[in-house]
N, C-alpha and C positions, 0 to 999 in steps of 0.2 A: 298818050300812054307813056309812062316813065320807064326808063331802062332799069334793069335790076342786075345784080351781080351774084353769082353763086360761089360761095367759098367752101372748099372741101379741105378739111383738116385731118391729118393722119399722124398717129404717134403710137409708140409702144408704152409710153408712160401716161396713165389716165389722169393723174393729178395735173401734170403740165398741160395736157390737152384741155382740161376743164378751165384752167386759169387763163389760157389764151382765148377760149370761148367767152369767158366773163369780160376780158378786156375788149373784145370785139363788140360785145353787147353794150359796154360802157361807151364806146365810140358812137354807136347808134343812138344811145340816149342823149349824148351831148349834142350831136349834130341834128337830131330830130328826124332821122330817116326811119323808114319802116323795116323791121327785122323779123324774119321768121326763123325760128330755130334756137339753139342747136338741135338738130334731129339726129339721134344716134343711128348709125348703120350697123349691120351685123358685124361682129368681131371676126377677123380673119385669124385663124390659128395655124401656125406653121410648125409641123411636127418633124423631129429628127430622132431616130433611134440608132444608137451605136453600140457595138459590142464592147464590154468592159475588158475582156482579155485581149492584150495586144498581140499575143503570139498565135491565137486561134485554137489553142488546146484548152481543155477543161470544160466546165459546164457552160452552156450557152446563156449567159446573163447579159442583159441589155440595160443601158442607161437611156432614159427617155427625156428629151428636151423639147420645150415648147416656147414659142414666142407669139405673143398676142398683139395684133395690130388693131387699135381702136380708131374708129372713124366718125366724124361728125360733118353735117352739111348745114350751112346757114345761107339764107337768101337775104340780101341787103339791097335797099334802094340805092341805085348807082348815082348818088350825089357826088359832085366833084370834091367837096371838102372831106366827106367820109372816106372816099377811096384814097385820097392823099394820106389821111391819118392811118388808114389800114396798111399802106405801103411802108410807112415809117415805123410800124409796130415792131418791137424787138421780139424775135421768135427764139425759143430755146432750140438747142442743137438737134434734138430728136423729134421736133414737131415740123411736119411738112405741110405747106399750104399751097392750094391751087385755086386761082381766081379766074372765073370765066364770066364775061359780060354777055347777057342775053338780050 
């Protein structure tokens, strides 16, 4: 039985996240390892509501802010070449990667 690696990617920018997924898929195609994914996970939404008036008087009006965290999961065959190339991959600043060997 071959070992596999699970890659969890998280970002607030969907375009950058999809580009990193495409690069990982390209690594898998070059090295010939089996890849499952990217499987999208549910989007986490972080809500913040603040009052517009700084002094507290006047009508109660609120500004609503939302940040969305997009997540993807990929399973890769844990070949030595593929993992090395994955570690050398240039990640954008707001894309976070977690690699777990199973």
